[in-house]
Every structure is written in C-alpha cells, then in structure tokens.
N, CA, C and O atoms as CSV, one atom per row, in Angstrom:
chain,resi,resn,atom,element,x,y,z
A,1,MET,N,N,-16.779,67.594,60.836
A,1,MET,CA,C,-17.958,68.244,61.401
A,1,MET,C,C,-18.542,67.341,62.474
A,1,MET,O,O,-18.770,66.152,62.247
A,2,SER,N,N,-18.781,67.915,63.644
A,2,SER,CA,C,-19.363,67.128,64.737
A,2,SER,C,C,-20.836,66.861,64.462
A,2,SER,O,O,-21.446,67.480,63.589
A,3,SER,N,N,-21.391,65.929,65.224
A,3,SER,CA,C,-22.818,65.642,65.047
A,3,SER,C,C,-23.656,66.857,65.441
A,3,SER,O,O,-24.712,67.088,64.853
A,4,GLN,N,N,-23.196,67.649,66.441
A,4,GLN,CA,C,-23.951,68.847,66.799
A,4,GLN,C,C,-23.876,69.878,65.678
A,4,GLN,O,O,-24.869,70.546,65.389
A,5,ASP,N,N,-22.709,70.019,65.040
A,5,ASP,CA,C,-22.597,70.951,63.915
A,5,ASP,C,C,-23.533,70.553,62.784
A,5,ASP,O,O,-24.212,71.396,62.198
A,6,ALA,N,N,-23.562,69.256,62.482
A,6,ALA,CA,C,-24.452,68.762,61.416
A,6,ALA,C,C,-25.910,68.986,61.805
A,6,ALA,O,O,-26.731,69.346,60.963
A,7,ALA,N,N,-26.230,68.774,63.080
A,7,ALA,CA,C,-27.601,68.977,63.557
A,7,ALA,C,C,-27.993,70.445,63.461
A,7,ALA,O,O,-29.115,70.765,63.068
A,8,GLU,N,N,-27.070,71.343,63.819
A,8,GLU,CA,C,-27.359,72.773,63.717
A,8,GLU,C,C,-27.573,73.172,62.260
A,8,GLU,O,O,-28.449,73.984,61.959
A,9,THR,N,N,-26.782,72.610,61.366
A,9,THR,CA,C,-26.946,72.913,59.938
A,9,THR,C,C,-28.312,72.457,59.446
A,9,THR,O,O,-28.992,73.187,58.724
A,10,LEU,N,N,-28.714,71.253,59.836
A,10,LEU,CA,C,-30.032,70.759,59.428
A,10,LEU,C,C,-31.132,71.627,60.025
A,10,LEU,O,O,-32.113,71.932,59.348
A,11,ALA,N,N,-30.981,72.027,61.279
A,11,ALA,CA,C,-31.993,72.872,61.920
A,11,ALA,C,C,-32.070,74.237,61.245
A,11,ALA,O,O,-33.156,74.804,61.123
A,12,LEU,N,N,-30.943,74.767,60.808
A,12,LEU,CA,C,-30.960,76.034,60.054
A,12,LEU,C,C,-31.693,75.860,58.738
A,12,LEU,O,O,-32.419,76.757,58.308
A,13,ARG,N,N,-31.514,74.719,58.096
A,13,ARG,CA,C,-32.270,74.431,56.864
A,13,ARG,C,C,-33.760,74.373,57.160
A,13,ARG,O,O,-34.577,74.853,56.374
A,14,ALA,N,N,-34.112,73.775,58.311
A,14,ALA,CA,C,-35.524,73.703,58.702
A,14,ALA,C,C,-36.074,75.101,58.975
A,14,ALA,O,O,-37.203,75.415,58.599
A,15,LEU,N,N,-35.271,75.939,59.632
A,15,LEU,CA,C,-35.701,77.310,59.907
A,15,LEU,C,C,-35.912,78.075,58.601
A,15,LEU,O,O,-36.893,78.804,58.462
A,16,ALA,N,N,-35.010,77.914,57.658
A,16,ALA,CA,C,-35.160,78.572,56.352
A,16,ALA,C,C,-36.400,78.064,55.634
A,16,ALA,O,O,-37.118,78.839,55.003
A,17,TRP,N,N,-36.651,76.764,55.728
A,17,TRP,CA,C,-37.842,76.180,55.104
A,17,TRP,C,C,-39.106,76.750,55.747
A,17,TRP,O,O,-40.057,77.108,55.052
A,18,LEU,N,N,-39.107,76.830,57.078
A,18,LEU,CA,C,-40.260,77.415,57.776
A,18,LEU,C,C,-40.469,78.871,57.382
A,18,LEU,O,O,-41.596,79.308,57.151
A,19,ALA,N,N,-39.365,79.619,57.308
A,19,ALA,CA,C,-39.459,81.039,56.961
A,19,ALA,C,C,-40.056,81.244,55.576
A,19,ALA,O,O,-40.699,82.261,55.316
A,20,GLY,N,N,-39.846,80.288,54.698
A,20,GLY,CA,C,-40.387,80.386,53.349
A,20,GLY,C,C,-41.773,79.787,53.191
A,20,GLY,O,O,-42.331,79.801,52.094
A,21,ASN,N,N,-42.332,79.264,54.263
A,21,ASN,CA,C,-43.638,78.621,54.221
A,21,ASN,C,C,-44.686,79.581,54.773
A,21,ASN,O,O,-44.757,79.803,55.982
A,22,GLU,N,N,-45.490,80.144,53.894
A,22,GLU,CA,C,-46.462,81.169,54.288
A,22,GLU,C,C,-47.524,80.652,55.250
A,22,GLU,O,O,-48.079,81.426,56.029
A,23,GLU,N,N,-47.813,79.352,55.206
A,23,GLU,CA,C,-48.813,78.794,56.111
A,23,GLU,C,C,-48.226,78.474,57.484
A,23,GLU,O,O,-48.853,78.748,58.508
A,24,LEU,N,N,-47.023,77.895,57.506
A,24,LEU,CA,C,-46.454,77.446,58.776
A,24,LEU,C,C,-45.709,78.519,59.545
A,24,LEU,O,O,-45.655,78.461,60.773
A,25,LEU,N,N,-45.137,79.491,58.863
A,25,LEU,CA,C,-44.371,80.513,59.572
A,25,LEU,C,C,-45.186,81.211,60.653
A,25,LEU,O,O,-44.698,81.348,61.775
A,26,PRO,N,N,-46.421,81.662,60.362
A,26,PRO,CA,C,-47.201,82.296,61.437
A,26,PRO,C,C,-47.517,81.337,62.586
A,26,PRO,O,O,-47.593,81.757,63.740
A,27,VAL,N,N,-47.700,80.060,62.276
A,27,VAL,CA,C,-47.969,79.070,63.324
A,27,VAL,C,C,-46.732,78.931,64.209
A,27,VAL,O,O,-46.841,78.893,65.434
A,28,PHE,N,N,-45.562,78.856,63.589
A,28,PHE,CA,C,-44.324,78.752,64.357
A,28,PHE,C,C,-44.097,80.000,65.204
A,28,PHE,O,O,-43.740,79.901,66.378
A,29,LEU,N,N,-44.302,81.162,64.616
A,29,LEU,CA,C,-44.114,82.406,65.372
A,29,LEU,C,C,-45.056,82.452,66.566
A,29,LEU,O,O,-44.657,82.848,67.662
A,30,GLY,N,N,-46.300,82.051,66.358
A,30,GLY,CA,C,-47.266,82.033,67.454
A,30,GLY,C,C,-46.902,81.028,68.526
A,30,GLY,O,O,-47.027,81.312,69.717
A,31,ALA,N,N,-46.449,79.849,68.108
A,31,ALA,CA,C,-46.104,78.800,69.072
A,31,ALA,C,C,-44.843,79.141,69.855
A,31,ALA,O,O,-44.736,78.830,71.042
A,32,SER,N,N,-43.898,79.775,69.188
A,32,SER,CA,C,-42.616,80.069,69.845
A,32,SER,C,C,-42.627,81.412,70.565
A,32,SER,O,O,-41.825,81.646,71.469
A,33,GLY,N,N,-43.535,82.288,70.165
A,33,GLY,CA,C,-43.550,83.631,70.729
A,33,GLY,C,C,-42.457,84.518,70.168
A,33,GLY,O,O,-42.256,85.637,70.640
A,34,ALA,N,N,-41.749,84.025,69.164
A,34,ALA,CA,C,-40.635,84.773,68.567
A,34,ALA,C,C,-41.141,85.710,67.472
A,34,ALA,O,O,-42.152,85.447,66.821
A,35,SER,N,N,-40.417,86.798,67.288
A,35,SER,CA,C,-40.682,87.712,66.174
A,35,SER,C,C,-39.737,87.348,65.029
A,35,SER,O,O,-38.815,86.551,65.203
A,36,LEU,N,N,-39.974,87.937,63.865
A,36,LEU,CA,C,-39.072,87.697,62.736
A,36,LEU,C,C,-37.646,88.131,63.079
A,36,LEU,O,O,-36.681,87.476,62.685
A,37,GLU,N,N,-37.518,89.230,63.808
A,37,GLU,CA,C,-36.195,89.716,64.203
A,37,GLU,C,C,-35.502,88.711,65.122
A,37,GLU,O,O,-34.298,88.479,65.016
A,38,GLU,N,N,-36.284,88.122,66.026
A,38,GLU,CA,C,-35.717,87.130,66.934
A,38,GLU,C,C,-35.279,85.875,66.193
A,38,GLU,O,O,-34.288,85.246,66.566
A,39,LEU,N,N,-36.014,85.505,65.141
A,39,LEU,CA,C,-35.605,84.346,64.343
A,39,LEU,C,C,-34.198,84.564,63.812
A,39,LEU,O,O,-33.349,83.675,63.884
A,40,LYS,N,N,-33.962,85.744,63.283
A,40,LYS,CA,C,-32.636,86.064,62.733
A,40,LYS,C,C,-31.590,86.114,63.839
A,40,LYS,O,O,-30.491,85.584,63.678
A,41,ALA,N,N,-31.923,86.742,64.951
A,41,ALA,CA,C,-30.962,86.924,66.038
A,41,ALA,C,C,-30.609,85.602,66.718
A,41,ALA,O,O,-29.482,85.429,67.182
A,42,ARG,N,N,-31.550,84.678,66.780
A,42,ARG,CA,C,-31.335,83.435,67.522
A,42,ARG,C,C,-30.992,82.246,66.633
A,42,ARG,O,O,-30.902,81.118,67.116
A,43,ALA,N,N,-30.802,82.489,65.343
A,43,ALA,CA,C,-30.518,81.401,64.402
A,43,ALA,C,C,-29.233,80.650,64.739
A,43,ALA,O,O,-29.068,79.507,64.314
A,44,GLY,N,N,-28.325,81.259,65.486
A,44,GLY,CA,C,-27.096,80.588,65.870
A,44,GLY,C,C,-27.150,79.925,67.230
A,44,GLY,O,O,-26.149,79.371,67.685
A,45,ASP,N,N,-28.298,79.970,67.887
A,45,ASP,CA,C,-28.457,79.430,69.238
A,45,ASP,C,C,-28.914,77.968,69.153
A,45,ASP,O,O,-30.026,77.705,68.694
A,46,PRO,N,N,-28.078,77.011,69.586
A,46,PRO,CA,C,-28.454,75.602,69.492
A,46,PRO,C,C,-29.756,75.260,70.219
A,46,PRO,O,O,-30.498,74.383,69.775
A,47,VAL,N,N,-30.040,75.941,71.329
A,47,VAL,CA,C,-31.294,75.680,72.051
A,47,VAL,C,C,-32.492,76.110,71.196
A,47,VAL,O,O,-33.484,75.386,71.108
A,48,PHE,N,N,-32.400,77.278,70.573
A,48,PHE,CA,C,-33.474,77.746,69.698
A,48,PHE,C,C,-33.625,76.814,68.496
A,48,PHE,O,O,-34.743,76.497,68.091
A,49,LEU,N,N,-32.511,76.379,67.933
A,49,LEU,CA,C,-32.577,75.463,66.787
A,49,LEU,C,C,-33.242,74.149,67.185
A,49,LEU,O,O,-33.944,73.535,66.382
A,50,GLY,N,N,-33.019,73.719,68.426
A,50,GLY,CA,C,-33.732,72.544,68.922
A,50,GLY,C,C,-35.225,72.783,68.966
A,50,GLY,O,O,-36.015,71.892,68.650
A,51,ALA,N,N,-35.613,73.989,69.358
A,51,ALA,CA,C,-37.041,74.338,69.388
A,51,ALA,C,C,-37.637,74.348,67.981
A,51,ALA,O,O,-38.795,73.977,67.790
A,52,VAL,N,N,-36.845,74.772,67.003
A,52,VAL,CA,C,-37.300,74.737,65.605
A,52,VAL,C,C,-37.608,73.292,65.211
A,52,VAL,O,O,-38.650,73.010,64.620
A,53,LEU,N,N,-36.700,72.389,65.544
A,53,LEU,CA,C,-36.927,70.982,65.207
A,53,LEU,C,C,-38.061,70.382,66.024
A,53,LEU,O,O,-38.816,69.554,65.514
A,54,ASP,N,N,-38.195,70.785,67.287
A,54,ASP,CA,C,-39.336,70.320,68.090
A,54,ASP,C,C,-40.643,70.684,67.399
A,54,ASP,O,O,-41.563,69.870,67.319
A,55,PHE,N,N,-40.716,71.905,66.906
A,55,PHE,CA,C,-41.921,72.351,66.218
A,55,PHE,C,C,-42.154,71.512,64.958
A,55,PHE,O,O,-43.257,71.011,64.741
A,56,LEU,N,N,-41.134,71.363,64.144
A,56,LEU,CA,C,-41.257,70.605,62.901
A,56,LEU,C,C,-41.719,69.180,63.174
A,56,LEU,O,O,-42.540,68.634,62.438
A,57,LEU,N,N,-41.188,68.579,64.237
A,57,LEU,CA,C,-41.483,67.185,64.556
A,57,LEU,C,C,-42.879,66.974,65.137
A,57,LEU,O,O,-43.281,65.834,65.366
A,58,MET,N,N,-43.615,68.043,65.377
A,58,MET,CA,C,-44.970,67.918,65.919
A,58,MET,C,C,-45.952,67.315,64.914
A,58,MET,O,O,-46.995,66.794,65.309
A,59,ASP,N,N,-45.632,67.379,63.633
A,59,ASP,CA,C,-46.579,66.900,62.626
A,59,ASP,C,C,-45.824,66.141,61.541
A,59,ASP,O,O,-44.922,66.687,60.906
A,60,ASP,N,N,-46.193,64.894,61.332
A,60,ASP,CA,C,-45.515,64.074,60.321
A,60,ASP,C,C,-45.597,64.703,58.934
A,60,ASP,O,O,-44.669,64.559,58.137
A,61,ARG,N,N,-46.681,65.389,58.638
A,61,ARG,CA,C,-46.809,66.023,57.313
A,61,ARG,C,C,-45.746,67.093,57.118
A,61,ARG,O,O,-45.209,67.251,56.022
A,62,TRP,N,N,-45.446,67.820,58.176
A,62,TRP,CA,C,-44.409,68.855,58.092
A,62,TRP,C,C,-43.040,68.221,57.891
A,62,TRP,O,O,-42.230,68.714,57.107
A,63,VAL,N,N,-42.782,67.120,58.605
A,63,VAL,CA,C,-41.505,66.410,58.464
A,63,VAL,C,C,-41.350,65.925,57.034
A,63,VAL,O,O,-40.302,66.120,56.419
A,64,VAL,N,N,-42.389,65.293,56.503
A,64,VAL,CA,C,-42.337,64.767,55.141
A,64,VAL,C,C,-42.112,65.895,54.137
A,64,VAL,O,O,-41.268,65.775,53.249
A,65,ALA,N,N,-42.858,66.983,54.270
A,65,ALA,CA,C,-42.721,68.103,53.329
A,65,ALA,C,C,-41.319,68.695,53.387
A,65,ALA,O,O,-40.723,68.973,52.347
A,66,PHE,N,N,-40.784,68.892,54.600
A,66,PHE,CA,C,-39.438,69.440,54.748
A,66,PHE,C,C,-38.409,68.493,54.151
A,66,PHE,O,O,-37.558,68.916,53.369
A,67,CYS,N,N,-38.476,67.226,54.508
A,67,CYS,CA,C,-37.488,66.261,54.028
A,67,CYS,C,C,-37.544,66.095,52.512
A,67,CYS,O,O,-36.505,65.988,51.861
A,68,GLU,N,N,-38.736,66.073,51.956
A,68,GLU,CA,C,-38.848,65.973,50.501
A,68,GLU,C,C,-38.276,67.217,49.825
A,68,GLU,O,O,-37.596,67.114,48.804
A,69,ALA,N,N,-38.548,68.386,50.391
A,69,ALA,CA,C,-38.034,69.628,49.807
A,69,ALA,C,C,-36.510,69.700,49.891
A,69,ALA,O,O,-35.863,70.267,49.011
A,70,GLU,N,N,-35.943,69.128,50.943
A,70,GLU,CA,C,-34.501,69.212,51.181
A,70,GLU,C,C,-33.740,67.962,50.755
A,70,GLU,O,O,-32.515,67.915,50.866
A,71,GLY,N,N,-34.451,66.952,50.268
A,71,GLY,CA,C,-33.793,65.714,49.850
A,71,GLY,C,C,-33.182,64.939,51.012
A,71,GLY,O,O,-32.089,64.386,50.894
A,72,LEU,N,N,-33.896,64.904,52.136
A,72,LEU,CA,C,-33.396,64.251,53.344
A,72,LEU,C,C,-34.195,62.998,53.670
A,72,LEU,O,O,-35.354,62.858,53.282
A,73,ASP,N,N,-33.553,62.102,54.385
A,73,ASP,CA,C,-34.219,60.934,54.951
A,73,ASP,C,C,-35.233,61.429,55.987
A,73,ASP,O,O,-34.968,62.403,56.692
A,74,PHE,N,N,-36.377,60.773,56.084
A,74,PHE,CA,C,-37.433,61.213,57.006
A,74,PHE,C,C,-37.002,61.150,58.473
A,74,PHE,O,O,-37.610,61.810,59.315
A,75,GLU,N,N,-35.986,60.386,58.789
A,75,GLU,CA,C,-35.493,60.280,60.162
A,75,GLU,C,C,-34.489,61.385,60.500
A,75,GLU,O,O,-34.156,61.567,61.671
A,76,ALA,N,N,-34.005,62.115,59.512
A,76,ALA,CA,C,-32.939,63.108,59.723
A,76,ALA,C,C,-33.305,64.179,60.761
A,76,ALA,O,O,-32.477,64.489,61.618
A,77,PRO,N,N,-34.510,64.753,60.714
A,77,PRO,CA,C,-34.827,65.768,61.734
A,77,PRO,C,C,-34.800,65.225,63.164
A,77,PRO,O,O,-34.356,65.925,64.074
A,78,MET,N,N,-35.262,64.004,63.378
A,78,MET,CA,C,-35.254,63.421,64.721
A,78,MET,C,C,-33.822,63.170,65.171
A,78,MET,O,O,-33.478,63.450,66.319
A,79,ARG,N,N,-32.983,62.645,64.283
A,79,ARG,CA,C,-31.581,62.418,64.647
A,79,ARG,C,C,-30.901,63.743,64.986
A,79,ARG,O,O,-30.131,63.826,65.942
A,80,ALA,N,N,-31.193,64.776,64.195
A,80,ALA,CA,C,-30.602,66.091,64.462
A,80,ALA,C,C,-31.086,66.628,65.798
A,80,ALA,O,O,-30.303,67.199,66.557
A,81,ARG,N,N,-32.358,66.452,66.088
A,81,ARG,CA,C,-32.909,66.955,67.361
A,81,ARG,C,C,-32.213,66.301,68.543
A,81,ARG,O,O,-31.960,66.953,69.556
A,82,GLN,N,N,-31.907,65.033,68.422
A,82,GLN,CA,C,-31.263,64.312,69.516
A,82,GLN,C,C,-29.844,64.821,69.772
A,82,GLN,O,O,-29.324,64.669,70.878
A,83,ALA,N,N,-29.218,65.418,68.771
A,83,ALA,CA,C,-27.847,65.911,68.910
A,83,ALA,C,C,-27.782,67.336,69.470
A,83,ALA,O,O,-26.700,67.825,69.795
A,84,LEU,N,N,-28.925,67.992,69.581
A,84,LEU,CA,C,-28.953,69.369,70.080
A,84,LEU,C,C,-29.335,69.391,71.561
A,84,LEU,O,O,-29.903,68.423,72.065
A,85,PRO,N,N,-29.027,70.490,72.265
A,85,PRO,CA,C,-29.351,70.572,73.696
A,85,PRO,C,C,-30.824,70.276,73.969
A,85,PRO,O,O,-31.715,70.811,73.308
A,86,GLY,N,N,-31.059,69.414,74.953
A,86,GLY,CA,C,-32.416,69.061,75.335
A,86,GLY,C,C,-33.037,67.973,74.495
A,86,GLY,O,O,-34.206,67.636,74.685
A,87,GLY,N,N,-32.278,67.413,73.570
A,87,GLY,CA,C,-32.850,66.433,72.642
A,87,GLY,C,C,-32.604,64.992,72.990
A,87,GLY,O,O,-33.052,64.103,72.266
A,88,ALA,N,N,-31.903,64.727,74.081
A,88,ALA,CA,C,-31.631,63.344,74.460
A,88,ALA,C,C,-32.928,62.637,74.800
A,88,ALA,O,O,-33.764,63.172,75.528
A,89,GLN,N,N,-33.093,61.444,74.278
A,89,GLN,CA,C,-34.285,60.679,74.599
A,89,GLN,C,C,-34.142,60.077,75.984
A,89,GLN,O,O,-33.096,59.534,76.340
A,90,VAL,N,N,-35.199,60.183,76.749
A,90,VAL,CA,C,-35.199,59.637,78.093
A,90,VAL,C,C,-35.730,58.214,78.019
A,90,VAL,O,O,-36.773,57.950,77.419
A,91,ASN,N,N,-34.992,57.308,78.639
A,91,ASN,CA,C,-35.426,55.917,78.708
A,91,ASN,C,C,-35.894,55.654,80.129
A,91,ASN,O,O,-35.084,55.634,81.055
A,92,TRP,N,N,-37.178,55.455,80.309
A,92,TRP,CA,C,-37.758,55.307,81.643
A,92,TRP,C,C,-37.735,53.871,82.139
A,92,TRP,O,O,-38.189,53.609,83.253
A,93,THR,N,N,-37.223,52.932,81.352
A,93,THR,CA,C,-37.230,51.535,81.797
A,93,THR,C,C,-35.937,51.148,82.445
A,93,THR,O,O,-35.780,50.006,82.875
C-alpha cells in the first residue's frame, strides 16, 4: 500500500467519524459547502479527502477525539494530510 493509499484510508476513517458526530457534521457541511450526497459521491476523491483532514486538523480537540476513537497516534492525521494532494508543507526558508 502506498503512502497515498494509506492516507486516503485514514481520511475515509476521519470522514466516517465526522459523519457519526452529531455536533461536528453540521459544522463540516457548513464549512465545506458539501451536502450529505456530495460526501458520499466525493469520498473517493483524494482532494476532497485532503479537505476532510484539513477540517479535522483545525482543532486539536477534534484530532485527539478522532485519534482516540480510532486508536491512532495523534500525528497520524497530519502525516496523512501531507501525503494527499495539496498537503505538502511549504518551507519558506
């Protein structure tokens, strides 16, 4: 499995976690502008999955809750984000 495949799998887990979170799902839908139908339709799109991780990474509490629920290292979402389109860290120095 490539690092992008592993990252997409983790992002799908994050999307499933968000979908099951009654408090965060409406926030994500509002922030992304996506409908529930679009979530399903775009679940295979690496760019959309990157956006899912971007959203999750906005709040450390969300990262901790997701990682604890999924049994993941707290750094896993950031590593996965870096492996998806648009996730490369820019070094300005």
